[in-house]
Structures are given as structure tokens and as C-alpha cells.
N, C-alpha and C positions, 0 to 999 in steps of 0.2 A: 577378026578378032584374035586377041596373043592367047595360045591355052595354058595356064599354068601346069606344070608339072603335078599331077596326081587327082588333079578337078579340072570337069570338063562342064562350064555352063555357057548357054544359048540363051538371048531371048525372040520372043516369039510376036507376032501382033498383036498376043492378047493380053501384054507388059508379064507374063511368066518366063522365070526362070529355070534351067534344067539342068539339076546337079548329075554327073553321071564319076563313080568313081573307076578308073582306068583298070586297078589290079582286080576289083572284088566283081562277083557274077549278079548282083542287084541291081534290079533295073532302075532308071536314074528317076530323080524327085522333082516333081515340077512346085516353083513356090512364086504365087500371084501377088504381085504389088498393086498398089490401090492407083498411082498415075507413073507415066514414064519418067519421071522426075525420081521417083521413089525406086524403079527399078535398076535406073543408072546405077545411085545410089548404092545400093546392094550388090551387084554386081562389078564396084569396085573396093566394097571391102571384102568380098569371095575373092576378089583376084590379089587382095594383099594379105588374106589368111591364108596361107599358104605354106607348105615346105620348104620353097624356092625363097621366097620372101623371110623365114623365118632365120632362114642359116644366113641372109643377106647380113641383117642385120646383127645377131651376134659374132657374125666374122668384125663388122665395124662397132662392135662394143670393145672385143677383143683388144682391137687394134689401136683404142683407146686407152684401155687398161694398158697395155707396154710401152705407150710414149709416158704415161704419168711415171712409169717402173722407172726408164730410161732416165727419167728429171727431174727423180727426187729420189730422197732417203729412204732406206726400209723402214724409217717408222710414221712415215708418211704417204705410204703408198693408198692408205686409205684414205685419202681427200678423193672429192667428187669430181673436181676438174682440174688441172694440172695449175697450178698459181705460180709466176716466177718465183725467183731466188731473191730471198729475206734482204733488206739493205737496214745497214744500220748507219744513221735511224730516216726512218722515213721520211718524206719528202713531202712537206705540206706544200699546197697548194693553193690557203685561202689568200685572198688579198688584203681583204677588210674583215673587222673583226663584228662588223655590224649586217653583213652583205649575204646572200648565200652563197655558200663555196665555191658550189657548180649548179649550172643550167645548162640543159640540152634538149632539145626537140629532135624528133623521129621522123621519118615516112622510109615507106616500103615502094619497092620498084619490082614490076613482074612477077607476081606476085602465081604459084601455080595450086591448084586445088585438083580433087580427083574428083568427081568426074574433071576432067583439064575445061570443059568448055562453060563451065561454073564460075561467077564471079564471087570471089570470098567476102565476108563480111569480118575484118581484122582487126583484130586490138594486138595491143605488146602487154605482156609482163614482164617487169623488171627486177631483175635480182641482184643481190651486193654481196659480191666473196671478199671479204675482208682479207688482207695480209695476215692481219695476227690470229684470226680465228681460222676455223675449219671446215665451216658450215655457211650454207648459202641462207641470205635474209632475204625475203619477199619483201621488195621496199614499196614500190606502187606499180601503176596502171595507166595505158590512156585508153580514152572512148573507143567503142565502134566504132568504125567506119564500115561502112554498110554497102555493097555492089560495086567493087570497084578491084583492079589489078595491080593498080598504084597508088596507096593510100596515102594522103596525108594529115597525121594526126596533129589536132589544134593542142591537146594537153601534153607539155611537157612533162620533164624528171626536173626537181631541185631538190637542193641539199641543205637542208638550212645551214646559217651558222653554227659552229662548234660540232659540227657532224663529224665522226672520224673518217674521214677520204682522204686517198693520200693519190701519188702518181701511179703506185704499185698495187690500190684498189683496182679488181675486174670486175666487171659489169657484165650481167647476161642477159640478153632481150631473146624472148621466147613469142614467135607469131602464132596464134591460136586464129582458128576459122569459125564464129557462132554461127550456128547452124540453126539453132532456136532460142532466139534470146527471152523467150515469155520462162521456158523450162532449163537455160544457162545449159545447154547444148552447144559443146564447141569440140573442137579436134584439134590434134598436135601439126601444125605447119611447119614449124621449125626454127631454128635458134642461132644465135651469135655472140663470142664472147667476147670485150676487149679490155685493154686496160687506160686508165684515166691518164694517165701518160703518154699514150699515143695519141688521144684525142687531143691532149694539148700542143704536144708538138709537132700535130698534122698540119700540112698546109690549108689555110684558110680554116684550119681546126673543125674540118669534120669528115667522115670516115664512111667509106663504103663497105659494107659487110657482106659475103655471099651467108646466106642464110643456111643451116645444115641442117636434113633432117634426119629421119632414126638410123634409117638405113645406111644414108650417108651416098647413095649411089645416085642421087636422082637432083637436077636444079628447080629450086620452088622457090628462088629470089635472093633478092638483096635488100638490106634495111642500112637507110643514110642516118646519122645519126650529128645532127651539130652544134655546137658549142656556141649557147645564148650570152651575149658578152651585153646584158644590160648594166647601162649606165657610162658605156664607154660610147665615144662619139664617130669613133671610126673613121678619123683621119677629115673630119668635115671642122675642127676647131679654126684651119689656116683659112678658110675660106669666110670666117665669120670676122666681123666687124666689132670695134671693143665695143660699141653701143649693144651689138647684139649678144656680145658673150658677155655684157653685164646684164640687160635682161633676162639672160638663160640662166645666170647665176642667182637673179634673183628669188627665179621659183624652183631652188634645190627641193628637192624631192627627200622625203624621209631618209633612205639610206644615204646621202651625201651629206644630212646633216650629223647622220651619227658620224661621220669621219670627223666630221669637225668638231663634235665633241671629245674624240677619242684622242686628237692632237691637241688639243689645246687643255681641257686639265683631266683629260682619263674618268671623268664623271658622265653617265650619259643620263639624261633626264629620264625618257622613256625607259629606259631597265628599271627604273623606280617605279613606274605606272605599269606598265605592262610586262608579260610573260608568257610562257607556254605557245608561241607562235607558232600556226601554223601556214605555212609556204607553200602556195601552188605557182605552176606558171604557164601561159599558153603564146603560142604563135599563132595569128590571126592574119588572113588577109583582108587588105585594103580593098579598095573599089579601082584605083589606080597603078595595080597589080605590085604594089608593095605589100612590106611586113610589117605588123605591130609585135611588138614587146612587150605582155599583159603580166603585170605578177601581182598577184593577191596574196595579203595577209590577214589572218584572222588571229586574235590575241585575245586573251584573258583580261582583265585590268585588276591589280593589287587594290584598285578603290575599291573596290567592290564591299571590301571588310574594311579598311583604313578611313573612308571618310564616317562611316555609319559609327564606328568606336569614336571617334572623334569628337561626333554630335551627342551620343548620349553621354559622353562625359560631362561634355557642356549644357548638356540638361539639368544633369545631374548637377551641376554649380548655380545654373541660374535657379531653377527651385530652391535650392538650400536656399540661397541668396535670397529669396522672395518669403521662406517663412522667418529669416533673420528681420525682415522689412518690418511682416505683418506685427513682429514679439516689439518693432521700434513704434510700431505708431502710439502706442500708450495708451493710457483709458477708452475705454467707447464704452455708450451707455448699452443695455443689456441686449439688445437688438440685435446690434451690430458687435457684439462682442462674442454671441453664438454662431452668428456666421463665419465669424473668423476662427475662431475653435473647431468649428468645421468644416472649413477647406484644411485647415494646416493640419487634420486628421489626414484625411484624401490625398495631399500632397505626398505626407509622409509615404503615403504605400507607393504612391506613384515612383517614389522615388526607390525605392525598396525593391519595386521591379524594374525598374529602368539597371540598378545596381546588380541583379542577379542577372539579367542579360549582359551586359557589360563583362560579366564573369565569365559565362557561355562563350564570348565570342571571343576573349581573353585566351580559352584554352583551345578554340577551332586551329586545326588545322591541317593542310592538305590542297587540295584544291582552291584559286582563290576565288570562283565564283561559285553563286548557288545556282545548283540546277531547278528545273520547274517540279521538280518530284519532291523537293523541301519548302515547295509554299506553304505548308500545314505545319511547318517547325516553328514552333515560338519563339523558340532563341536565336533565329534566323529571320526575322519580321521587319528588322530595319536594314536589311541587307537585298539591292535588287535581283532580280532575276536574270539571269542569263546575259549579264553585262560583257559584251564584246566591243571591240574596234574591230572592223571590217575598213579595207586598205585596198585600194584598186591601182597600183602604179602603171602607168605606160610610156612608153620608146618607140616614137618613131621617128628615126635619125633622118630617113630623105625629105620629110615634110616638116620636121621642127616642132609637133606638135605635141611635147611630153605632158605630162601632168600625173596628178595624185588626186586619188578624190576619196574623202574619206565617211563612214557612217557610224553611227555608233549604236548599236541594237541591244536594246533592253526592254524586260517585259516589262508591262504597264505600272508603273507605281501605286500598288493598290493594296488594302491592308487586308489581305488575302484570310489569315488566321482569324479574325473580325469578324467577317459572313458580310452578307450583304442583303440579309432580310429585311433591313431598313431603307434601303441605299446607301448611295455613297453619301461622301463626307457633303456634298454639294447641296443636295437635298436634304443632308439631316443639318446642317448649319444653317439651310433656311428654315426649319423649323424649329431651332433651338434661339435665333433672333425671333421668332413671334411668341415663343413663349415670354420670353426676356420681356417686350413691348407689355404685354398681357399681367406679370407681373411688376409693372413699374410701381405700381399703388404699394406695396410691400420695400421694393427696394428703386435705389436710383438705375436708371437704365442711360447706358452711355451706348450710341452707335459702333459698328468695329472699329471705322474711322477712328472715334475718340480714344478706343481700347489700344489702336494702332498706335496714334497719339503719343498718349502716356506711354506704351513700349519705348516710345523713341525720346520722348524726354531722358529716363533711365538711363536710355544707352548715352547718351550725350552725356548726363552727368557722370556715367563712369569712365567714359572716354576723355571729357575736357577737365574733369576736376585735378587728375593727375598731371594733365598734360603743362596746365596754368602753376602748379605748386613748383613743377620742376624749372620753365622757363622765369618765374621768378627768380628761384634762386638761383639761376644762370645769371640773369639782370645785374644781382646784388653782386655775383662773382666777378662779372665785370666791372663796377662799380670799383671794387676793393681791389682790385689790380689797373684803373684807371686807363682801362681802352675803351679807345674812342670805338672805333668798330664792331668791338664784340657787345658793345654798350647798344649803338644804332642796330645791330643783328635781334640782338636779343629783345628790346623793344619794340621791333616789328611783329616777330613771330608771337609773342605776346598780345600785342594789341589785337592781332585776328584772330586769335584762341577766344581772347574773351570775349569779342564784339560776337564770336560765331555762339558763345557761351550764354550773352543776353540774347542773343534773338531767340532761342530756343525756346524761354520766358515768356515769350510774346502771345503766343496764343491764350483764347479767351478762358479754353478746358483748364488753364492752371488757377485761373482766379475762382472760377466754380469752381473747381474738386476742393481750393483750399474752405471757400465756403461752406458745402458738404461736409468737408470734416468738423470743423467749428460745429456743425449740429450735429454730428454723432457723440460730440464729448458728454461726458455724465454732468457736467455743469450747466451744460447748456439744456437739456432735457429737465433737470429739477429747476431752475429760472422757468421753462415754459409751462409747469404746472402751477408755480408759486404766481405766475403772470396769469392761468385761468382763473384761479381760484380768487384773485383779485377783481378779476373783471365782473362775476357774478355780482359783486356788492355795486359796481356801475352801473350806468345803463346800457340800455338796449342796444343801443347803435357802437359803444364800444367794445362789447361782446362781439357783433357780428364783426365788426374789424379786426379784431384780435382774431376770429375764426378765419376769415379769408386770408389773413398773413402766415398761418400755421398749415393750410391747406395745401400749397405748391412744396411739393417732397423735391420732385425732380430741382427744382430750383432756391434753395434754401437760402432766407435773408435773415437775417437779425439784425435789429436795431442800432445794438450795443458791441455788434463786429464793427471794426475799422477797416473798411473795405482798401481804405488807400494806404494802410499801414505795407500792405504787401508792395504797391508799388513803390513806396520809399526804401522796403529793401534792397528789390532789382534795380532799381535805378540805383545805389549806390556804389553798387560794381562799376558800372559805366564813368561813374563820379570821380570814383578810388583810381580806374585807370587812365582818367584827364589828368587828374594832380601828378601821377606819375610822368606821363608822356612832358606836362610843365614844366617838372622838374628838371626832367632830364634834356629840353630845348635847354632850360636854363645851365645848367651845370656846361654843355657843350660850348654855349654863347661865351661863355666865362674862358673856359680853358681857350677860347679860341683869342679871345680879346688880350687875357694877360700874358706878358714874357713866360716864357718857358723856366721852370724849377729849375735853379741852378744846379748841377750837381755835388759841388764843392760850399755850399749853403749849408749852415746848420737850419735845424728846424727852430731853433729860436729866434732866427733872422726874418723869418716869415710869420704874417701873418695868420690865425687861425681860419679866415674865408677862403687865404688864398693855398691853404693845404691839401694835397691829393687826397687827404685819409675822408675829406668833408661830404665827397661822391656819394660815400657806404652809408656815412651818416647822414647824409638829406634824404634817401632814399630808403633806407632801413623802416621807417615809421609808416611812408606811403607803404611799402609792399606789405606791413603786416597790415594795415589796414586794408587794403585788396583783399590779403587772404581772409580774414574777419567776414568780411559782406560776400564772398564767396561761400563760405562754410554756411554761412546764416542762409542763402538762397537756397543751396542743397538740401539741408534740413529742414526746410518748408515743402519745397517744391515737391521733393524727393516722397516724402509724407502722403500730397495731396495723390501723387500718383498711382503710389501702391493703394491707395482708400481706392480710387477709380480701378484699378486691375480686381481689386476686391469685388466687387458689383460683378464683375463679367461671370463668376458661378453662383451669382444669389440666387436666381430661379431654382435651378436643379443641381446642384453640384456634383452627383456623381455621372450624369449625363456631360457633366460640361468638361469637366475633368478625361470622359473617357474621349469626346471630341477634342480634345485635347491631345490626347493619347495617337489616336488615328492620325491628326493631322502630324507628327511627329513621324510617325513613320512612314507615312507617303511620300514626305517632304526629305528624309534620310533616302530614300531608295531615289529620288530624283537629282539630288544635289550629287551623291555618287556618279550619278551619269555626266551631268554637267561639268563636274571637274575634269572627270576623263577628255568629254571631248575639248573643253578648254586648252589645255596642256599637249593634245595632239594637232589643234590649230595653230598654239601659239607658236610649237616645235617648228609647225610644217613654214608658218609662213615668216620667221621670226626675219629675212634679210627683207623682207619684203616690205618698205617707206609707206607704201602705199597703202597695206592693210593697218599696218602698226598707227599710221595719223588717224586711220577711222577707227581704229580700236578706241586711242583715247578722246577722241572728239565726238562721236556719236555713239561709241558701247559697238556689243558685237551681239549679231542675230542671232539669235539660235531657235530652231525652226523642228517641231518635233510633228512627225507625221503618225497618227494613230490608227487601226487597222481592226478596231474594236466592234464588234456590231451593238445593236442597240436592244438587245434581246437577252434575258433573263438577270446571271449572275453579271453580264458584261456592263449593263448598266451600269451597277454600282462600282466597276471598274473603273469606266470612264468618268464620271463623277468623281470618283478617289483622284482619278491621274491630271484630270482638268483644275481641282484644285491644287496639287502636285506642284502643277506648271505654272501656276499665275504666281504661287511663294515664291518661287523662283526669281521673281522682277526684286526680289528685296536682296539677292546678293551682290555683294562687289567683290572683284578681283584686283590682286597688289602684286605687283613682279618685285620680289627683291632678291638681294644676292647673295646666294648659299656662303656661309661662311665654314667651309671644309678647308681643313688640312689636307697634304698629299698624301698622309698615311692614313686619310680616315676612311670609312666606310664611305661609299655614294649614295647616301640616303636623301635622295631630291622629291621625298614627298610633301605633296601639298600642306597646310596646316589653316584650319578653321578655326574662328574667331568671331568671337560677339556672342548675342544673345538672338533669341528668337526673332523674326522679321528682321535682323539686321545682321548678318551674316559677312564676315571680309574672309577670302580665302587667299592664303598667301602662296603664291606658288616660284619656287625657290628656282634660279637659275646659276651655273657657274659662272665664274668670273670673268671669263673669254666669250661667253652668248651676252652677259649682262651688257656687258659695251657696247653691243651693237645697237642699244633699245635707243629711241628719242630720251631725251634729259626730261621730261618732263614724266616720263612711264619710271625711270629711273629712282627721282624724287619724290614716288610714293602715290602718284596720284590713282585714286580708286577708277576700275574699269568700271562700266556696267554692260547688264545683259539684258536684250532685250527675249522673254522667249514668246515663240509664239506656237500655237497648237492644233493642227487639225487634221478632223477622224472621216474616214470613209468606209465604212463597215463591207465586209467583201467576201463572207461565210455564209453556209446554208441559212444561220440563224436571222443574218440581214434581212434575208429572201424574207422569213417570216416575218419580223418586224418591219418590212414595211409592207406585207400584204395583210398583217391583221391587226399589228403594232403600233408603237409610236416612234419616230423618228427624230421628235422634235429637238430633242436634247442635242443631238448631233448636228442639226441646224442652227441652233440658237451658239454653239460652242463655235461653229466654223465664220458664222459672223461678225461675233465678239473680236476675235483674232485677227479676221480682215481687217476692222478697224485699227486694232495691235499695230498689223501689219504697215498700213498706210500711214498711220503715223511715225513708223521709223525710216519711212523712206523720207515723207515728206521734211523730217530731219536733217536727212543723210542729204538732198536737195538744199536746205538752206545755209549748210554750211563745209560741204565739201563739192566737188567735181567727181564727174567719174574717171577721172584719171585713176582714181584710187581703185576701181575693180580692176577686178581680172581681165586680160582680153581671151575672151571663144572665140569657136570658131564660126557659131551661130551668132549673127549678129542681132539678136531678136530685141525690139527696144521694151524696157521696162515697163514702160507707160501701159505699151500692148500685152504684157503680160498684166499687166494691175488689171487690166479689160475685162482682158477673158477670164480672170479668175473672179473676178466680181459677177459676170455672168453666168458662171457656171455654179458658184452659190446661190445666187438669186433662182436659177433655173430649177431646182430641186427633182434633179434626175435623180434615178434609182441608181443607185452602186458610181457614181459618178466618182471615177477614179482620174478623171481628167483636173480635179482639185487638186489629187497630189502633185499629179508629174507637174502641174503647173507651180506649185505653192515650192517642190523642190528645185526646179528652172531658178525661181527667182532667188532662193535660199545660196546656190551657187555664185549667180552673179552681184549679190551682194555680200559675199565674202563671209558669209556664214556659217554656221553649223548642224551637220543634218542627222535628223535620229531618226530611230523607224522603230513602233513597238507596236506587238499584239498581247494575246494574251499572256507566251509564255517569251516570249522571241523566237519563237523555232518556225513553225509550218509559213504561216502568212508572213513572218517578217524576210525568211531568206527568200519566198519568190518575188518578195518587195524591190530587197535589196540586188538579187540575180538580173531581175527585170530592166531594173532604171540604170545598171552596168554596162549592159547592152545596150542599149539608149545613148548610154553616154558614149559608148564606143562610136554609137552609127551616126551621131549627128557630131560628135565634135571631134573624131579621128578617123570617119572614112570607111569603118568597117564595110566589108563589101556585104552587100542587103541581102546574096547566097546564102552567107554564113551566119546570119543572126540566129536563127533558130538551134543550127548545131553548138554556136558559140554557147547560148544559153541553158544547151541540154549539158553540157561541159561542166561550166559552173555549178549547175543543180545536181549534177548525177551522183556524186560522193555523197553530198546532204542526203538526199531523197533514198537513198539503199538504206542507209544507218539511220533515219528517224523512223522507215514505214516499218523495218524491221522490230521496232521496240512494240512499236503499239499502232491498231489500226487508227486510232487518233492521236495525232501528235501532239495538237494542240490541248487536248485532257489530260490533268491530272493525273499521276500512275495510278494512285490510292482511291482518287476520286471522279472516278467516268461516270458519266451519266446515262442511264439506263437508258436504251432507245424505244421501251414500250411508248412514252407519250406520243412520241414523234410520228411514231406511225399513222395512227389517226388525221393527223393535221396532212400529212404528205398524203395522202388521198384524197381528201378535201382539195388539195394544190393542183390534181390532176386536171380539173378543170373548175373553174366558177360556177356552172348549173347545178356541179354535186354539192355545192355548198348550200347552195339556194334550194333545193331538193331536201337538203337535211335539217335544214333550221323550219323549215313547213313542215317537214314530218316530226320533226321535234314538240314545237308547236304545239300540234294538233293529240300527238298522245301526251300530253301535258294537262289539255283542255278535256280532253276522254276521263282519263286521270280523275280528276277532280268533279268531275260532274258524276 
């Protein structure tokens, strides 16, 4: 053992260390260690802690200072590390605006620790030295690789778009040895510094740099820096056939599409929807000895606030129009007029409440997402919790298995501020329907389907009426200009719209509502009273018949009401259209038979029947008749449907409007997430003809994965979420061309229109991207979505629910949505072939997946997460959108998303099985550190954390079922003894 100057240390067989100072006469000091390894660590530390070692380190630092003085001006000698001479201007290394500027991976070789026979647990800290500043910026670090001298780090470094990094920028890499992971005890091994320009200009863009220890004397190993070039095919394009190149181009990932937008119109659809993107990059080994480049992106969505604000404005407009419609009902009997007045007051209060919330949201600035700690803020109750996009982009040039996988994470759409004491929407709506049935003797009961149909009729009135008027004017304009082609086109469009208008009123609900409204008039009530007085003077049989006729309130009928009058008015619309069609055919036939008008002939030489102006004169009275008939139908039908909607609040007005508001809140949260998912899916698959065909033929599958328990408040959240997702079935999407000038701001935010239960979301695309769409989508066809929701509780509260509670709600939801998923797949099989679906490496038949899913749902296994795995696989194979939710979209959601990503890497991209756990730990490490430091329970609200006092008795009972039985017996015995 080398003896350092001034201190002598020896280890004996009892793991004792003897310290002896040569120049002092004091006896030696013995230190006893607990183990041999601890003793060796102490010896190594004491060997370094001596005067010779300190002098060596001081000399090395002096040498560094002298180098700084030689290479820098007197004003720059205070810099920590030597920087290259500044060049003007700095050389920018970014290639594309929407791609990371630089990404590199790290590995170390031949690391040496003290003692030398110990293998280090290494990790690297990355620090950036900016050429324009005189300080170090700690940027990121790798994961810890344990027990090896040649660690290969899976986590790399990525510099996002817009980060100020140049060829002159220097990066410092510091390698540490982690001795105690739990206590974060680490020791410095060595460091290395390189310039970005050296990396990019080096051969194969790889640098191997020696690590420098503090004293600069010993060699502690090397570090290898490799530039990652995601998006570049590394000389493989020459080996591709044109068909392979085309198929690869059809699967463009997000960054490539970004470049397309940037080159085409300098507008980015995603920039209008996502912001504050966090980037991470990994380099993972495959089973065949190759490497995968994996890039993770997590982005906030501006739609978290943009969609709720639009919806609240639409709510206010619709409710204001509802008040106007109630006033336009005309005179009503005292009973119905009182109901109308009460409903009006409550609607005014709700409108005022919505206006206050909208004003607060318009004032809001800062982050574009709502954190879980803000769930209790009333002004943010329409905003979804933690809405983010989680994207994983994979590149494997050797196997050509590139891919992009998106998951939208969102907190469960629920009305947290309104509480769950009475359950969620699903339970409350069921109770309310029961109360409505029981109060049918006071009001007219209409089922939820009838109420929805009434809203649909009103929606069609507001949508089709202006289109009929405008197309009628276009028809007259074509007749005035004597344009045959324009006349035919206008007539075709007018016929289609008018036929749709006529079919809207075929439902029996319109007739029954007209009769009900007639019965509510004061004239009807007065006549009924006089009839009853006259019947008292008549025979007993006539009196009984009169009472029998007046007793049926739900289906009112009056002998003097002409039921055929509505049929005549309704049918007149179709007859007026037929007259217009006949007139147009006759005019066109006359135009084909008669000789063309001579351009030089005077109007006096032509008969009136052959003049061109007769087209307009012949069609004008028919067009006026059509408009009058349409207005008459709308006047009657609209009042009847408003009267139907008035009955919806009849039994309990405060409760009805409270449910109304709660449903608006959860729908707003769910719609914001849906629009976010639709935009990213359309953007990613814009060049995939199979997806676009599937989109406009059968619609888009939207799969929500829930991780809520069926215990305590989360039952109410689950009920709210299930209703919100069901309401998304009424949402349609429409892709429109953005009308933007070159100098305008690129605001491509989606636009929401419509009324409750019938919303349309318009997604804007720049002209260059809009051109690649199929013609049927460019023509404005509405694109349907098919949401399905599967939930499996996975936390400790679900354990309590399964042992002592009720999980029937979860089972019912899963069974209902299995039917919806089967229905969508059946529609797909009937209309499309599997050529539209993506090509995945694991060729699992969809029928087998559906069979396995059905078996797992029927099995009723506890915490059967296999259901979630199968539904996610089905969704990916059917080109669907994936959503993952828990209470706050934090802890459980992140665990689910990262596990799904690693499963995809292993099944679809051949991730090496030995690296599965390491890759999973890398993806989870940063999140786990951040959240666990914030609070002991990341899934619990910051302000409303439940106390644990109620959990401990139950936890003791969970130890054994025998303890539960004993506790029940003793409790019963004590209870009996007390009463005896």
C-alpha cells in the first residue's frame, strides 16, 4: 500500500484502520469500520485527503487559470471555463423550424472509481456554456446505470426548436458515481467539455473525449458523444422502390408535417393548438442488435381554454334565444304561464352565471392548462384538468419500422366544484326522469328521446331556413340572368335542402306537441269549462264521456281542433317545390325548342312568351309561395317544440337547470379533449388515403381509458365522465380551408357552432394541406366520431370497493361500450376493407382481440387491466384516437401511458427484453421525482387531501377475512348486551 506523505494508514484483520502522523509523537489512532467495503472506502478517502493530493489539485487549477488568462482578454478572465473566440454572427445549426435543434446520446468507457475494484453507478449531468453569456446553465442529466465500467445511457439530450444553441456553444459533461441512491450520495468522477461545432463537423458526428478528474493526474475513463439524426434515412433512400418510398411518405410523422406546413404557407396547425412542448430523447437497443431512436413530446393544449370559452358563448346565445322563444309562445293558461315565468327566471340566473364565468376566463392569462390544484376554482369549472398531448416518435432505419403514437391525457371530466354527495350525472339524471314520470299528472311527460328530437327539430329550423331562403334567391338570380347551368345547380341544391326540411317534421312528436300547445291556450280551457257546465244539464252518459275525454293529459285532444290543418301546411312545402321544379323543366324545354334570340332583333319583334325575362316572371310567384309555406311551417313547429322543452323543467325547475349546468360543465371538458385529439390525428394522418377514406365513410373511433375507482367520490366522477363521453356522440367535425393572408397571423384554432346535442367543430387547414383532402371532405361532409369508454380502477380505493363495495357501475359501463365498439367494427366491415388500416408488426386478428375483450369483460376479474390493454390495441388497429384519464391525469395516468409506450416498443419495434424495465424507469424517472416531492399523494387535491384516520380501521380488517368475522361477531354481541 502506498504511504502518503504525512499520514500512514493500515488495515488489519478486524477491519480497523490505524492512523499515524510521522512528525508527531502521538500514538496511532484506530478507526473500526462495519465491513470490508466500508473500510476500503475510508482508506481511499484518507489517501486523497492529504497534503500531497491537495497540492496536486491546486497546481492543476492554477494551470487552468493560466490557460484562461492566455486565451482571454483582461475583462474576461473571471469566466469559469475557457470559451472560444466570439465570431460575428454566431453560426445557427437549426435545420427545420419545428424539429429539435440538436439531439445526442452518451456512453462512457473504462470508468475508474476509488477503490478501483468497485464498479460505479454512473450518471452524467449536462451543462450548457452559452457563447453570449459568462455562466453555466444546468440543462439535464441521464439516468443512473448501475454496476458497470462501460455504461450506455438510454436517456439522451435534446435541445428543442428555438433553443439558442450554435456551433460556438460549449457543453460540459460531468460524470458522477452514485453510492447511495436513496440518500442521493454521489462522488465526482470526471468531466469533459466540447463545442457543438466539433461534434457536427467530426467524422460520423461522434466524439470520444477523455474525462478529467479534479487533480488532472489520473485517467478516469472516456465519454462518447453521438449525434442523433432522427428524420434522416441514412443513405437508405437509394435502396427503396418508388412504392416503398410512397408508402413511407404516407406515414409521415409530426415533424415532417410541420415542415410541409412551413414550406407551403408558413402557417402551422399544431402551433395554434399546442404550446410549451417538453422534449426527451432515448436511444434503445433492439433484440436484433440495432438501435431505436425514440423521441417523447409532451405539450399543453391551448384548447383547454379556447373550446370552453366558445361553448359558454354558445350556451349564452342558445339560452337567450330560448327565453325569446318562450315569449313568442303567445298566450297560455295560468298553469302553463306560471311555469313559463318560473323557467324564465331560472334561465336568466343561469345566463348571468355563465356571463360571469366567461368574463373571468377572458381575463385569465398565463399557463394554457388547468392544474389539479385548481379543480376547486369556480371560474375554471368548464376547463379540463391537465389536458396534454403525449407523443412517442420512433425511428428504426434498419428495420424501417418508424411510427408515431399519440395519447391525449386529461383529468376525468367531472363537476368537482359541485360535489358528489348525490352522485354524478348518471345517477342524478335517472332520479330526475323518475320524478318527471311521477309528476305527469301535473305536466306532460316527454321522454329524453322526445326532448332530444325537439332540440333536433329546432336545430334544423335554424340551419335549414336561411339556406332555403338563400338558395331560392340564387334560383331567381339564375333566372334573371337566363343561365341554364346555374338554374339547374340552384334547383338541385334547393330540392335537397327542402326535402331535408320536410322530412324533419315527419315525426309524430310534432303533431302531438301541436295538440298539447292548443290545449294550453286560454281559449281551450275556457271552452272546456263551458262544456263541463253544459254537460251537467245533459244525460249521465254524456257527462261520463266528457270526463273520459278530458282526463288524458299526456295526449290532449279536442274535437274542434283540426288535426289535418298541420298536414296541409306541411305538405304545401313539398307541393310548392314540385311547382318550381315543373316550371323550371318547362322553361328549359322551351329554351331548347325555340330558336336562339337574335342579338340584333328589337324587343318589339319578339312575343312575350319567347322573351328571356319570362324566366324570372314565371318563377318569382312560385318562389314567394315556397317561402310563405316554409315560414308558416316554422312558425307552428318551432312553438310546438319550445313547448315540449318547457315540460322538461316542469317537475323540479331548480334541479332541472342544475343538471343542465352540470352537463354543460362536463361536456365542455370532454369536448376540449376530443377536439385536441381530432386535430392531432388529422394532422398526423393527413397524407394517409386509407385513414381519410375511413374518416368520411364510417367516422373516427375515439377510445377513452379510465382509471377511476368505484369508491367514494370517484364513483360520482365516473358517472359524470360516462355521460360526458356519451354526449360526444352528437358532435360532428368539418374540415374547412383557412382564409388567411400571407401577412395575417396564423390563427388556425377550431371553431365550434350549433346548439346543445348538435355541435359542429370546424377545423381549419391551410390551402396547401386542404388540397390533399378527398373531394367529399372538401365539399363539407360532416365527419362523425364514435366515442367508447372502458374503465378499470387500479388504486387502493378500488381494492376497498371490490372487497366491501359495489363495482357494478364499472361493469355496466364496460358492457355498454363493448356493444358500441362492436357496432363500429361491424359498420367498418360492411363498408371498408382492412387495406385502410395501419400495418403493424404484430399481426393479431381483430376478431381474436374482440373475442378476448368480450371474455375478459364477462370474467369479472379484479383489477383486470387486460381489458385496457386489449381496447388500446383495438383502437390503434382501427386508426382511432386514444385518451387516458384518472382523477387528475397525473400519477395513474403517467404510469399507464409510460407502460403502454414500452409495450409498444417491445411488441411493434423489437425492444430488447432485458431493457424493458430500464426503458420504463427512464420514462418515469423525472415525473416521479417531481410529483412525489410535491405531496405524499399526487392524486389528491392540494387543498382537499383526505385524512387517513378513516382508512386505518379498514386497513386492519384487510389483513385477514377472519378478523372481519371476529369483529362483526363481537360488535353484534356488544350491541345485544347493551340493549338487554
